[in-house]
C-alpha angles and dihedrals in degrees: 000000000000128000127207129193135193133190132202115204140195088253144328095262097108097197092060107020128095138186118281102170136019127192130175132182131185130206089250094063099259114136146156137184133179143163122247123225107229118239115246092255091050093089104140111111123174110203090203090061089050088056087057102046099023095220116134127214088236090058090052092051092049102037107020126112117235116261089252094051091047094049093045090048090051093047093046091051100036106026112142096008132117106236123195128218134179099225107040097175094053099034092045091049093051093044088051091049090049094050094043090053091048088047090231138121118245106241097197130067120244115208137173114265086232087075087060092053092060090062092053129085116248088252093052093047092051091047093051091050091050091053090047092050093046092051123074120242104239095193091223116117101233094041092050093049088050090052091059096044092048092049093049092047093050093046098048099034096041 
């Protein structure tokens, strides 16, 4: 089993941005995704980022989980696992920001998807890349994580 995570954020400015949506999906079909309610001091908002992910700040305030609830939910689901992401610098930063705000330790390990590629045969790697290239990038956390888990599943279990 492999698990993939994706994070949408308030913008790409790492100094000021924060996570607004997290989604994960594993190759067994388990998955979860949720919005995160920004803290009062998380005020940075990039309208260009909103054009990409289509999530409004108002939606976060009304439907988002607290940072504590979000961190607890991730640890409960992913604790002890190795979790793959496609943008380690950004995703790692945003998860660190989330867990620091929640005053909790992350109980899973986040690694770059490139580490997974080294475990695959050349044929599997090329198939996974083809599946990824042929599928649109939704820019929503759960859908993006599902895209990776589906591509891995198709490539390895062909």
